[in-house]
N, C-alpha and C positions, 0 to 999 in steps of 0.2 A: 503245651507240655510243664514248660516251664513257668507261665500266669498261674496255672494252678499249685505250681511246689510252694510259689510268691505267697501267692494268698493262707494257702494251709499253713506256713510260717508265721504269717501275719500275725491269722487267726490264733496258734499257739504260743504265741508271743503276748496278745492280748492278752487270754486267759490265764497266762503267767503272773503278770504285770496284775489282774485283777483279784487274784487271790493270795497275793503276799501281802504281808501284813501292814499296815499304816503304822507309822509314829504316834496318832489320836488315839489307838487301839490300846497303848500299854498303859497301865496301871503299876505304880511301884506302891509297892506297899512296904512302912516305914521299917529302915532297916535293924536287926539285932547281931549283936553277937554271936556266932559258931566255932565251932569245931568238927571239922571237916576231915577225913582221909582218903585218898584218892591216887589217882597215876596222872603226874603232868602230862598234857600233851598238843599237843599241836594241830587244831584243826581249820578245815577252811582249804581253800588253794589259790592261788594267783598270786596277788598281791595283796590281800587283807586277811590274812592268815591268823585264826584266834587261838591263843593259849588256855584252855581248859585244865581244871581237876574231877576227874572222870571217876567217882565212887559207885558203890556197887550198882545200884540204882537211879542215879541223881548225877548229874551234870553242869558243873562252876563255872562260869566264865569271868577271867581273869581280866580288869576292866581298865586298871589306872597302870601307865607306865612303871612305873617305881615297884611294884605288884610283878607285873611281868618278865620287867629282872631280875626280881629276887626268885624267880622260880624256870626263868628261861634255861639252866643252864642243867637244870633236875629232871628233863625231859625224861618221858619213859621208866622214873623211878615214881616209890612211894611215899608222901608227906601226907605229913598230919599238920596244917593249918589252924590260925583264928583270927575271924577275921567278920568285916561288917556283910552282912545278906541281904539282899535285897531281891526279892522274888517278885517279876511283871508276870501277869498274867496277857498272854500276848491274845490277839484275835483278827483274822484275814478280815480281809475290805470287806468279803460280804455281808459279814457279825459275827460269821462261826467261827467257834474258838479253834486255836493255833498252838492252846499248851502252854508251858511254863516256862519263863529263860528264871534263872535265877544267877546271881551277879556277885562276888565277893572284891569288897576292899580293905583297904584299911590290913594287909594282912601281917601276919606274924606266924615264922615257920619253928613247931613248936618240934617236928620231928622228920629226918630225912632217914630212910628206909633206901638204902644200897641192893 
């Protein structure tokens, strides 16, 4: 019974890794300056949480430390910022599309709503 559980766990782990996006499958488009409004949130768990701005239908990841420092104390508040947006098309290791990831860099806070 224990061997069967170990086998199933290993199979699950192998399938999970096979479906993760690889770094080679990320295509960056040239960044453009955009103005976005959304709620500043901390997402993820463990030792690698990420700061994001969540809009109506889009989520932007804040990648640079200086930008995260500007927004960290504004969590759960709605902000309007301008920044350089980079859009990446992600694919799983199998080649299937995995969605779009939007990142903001060099942000400037325009408005902070409490």
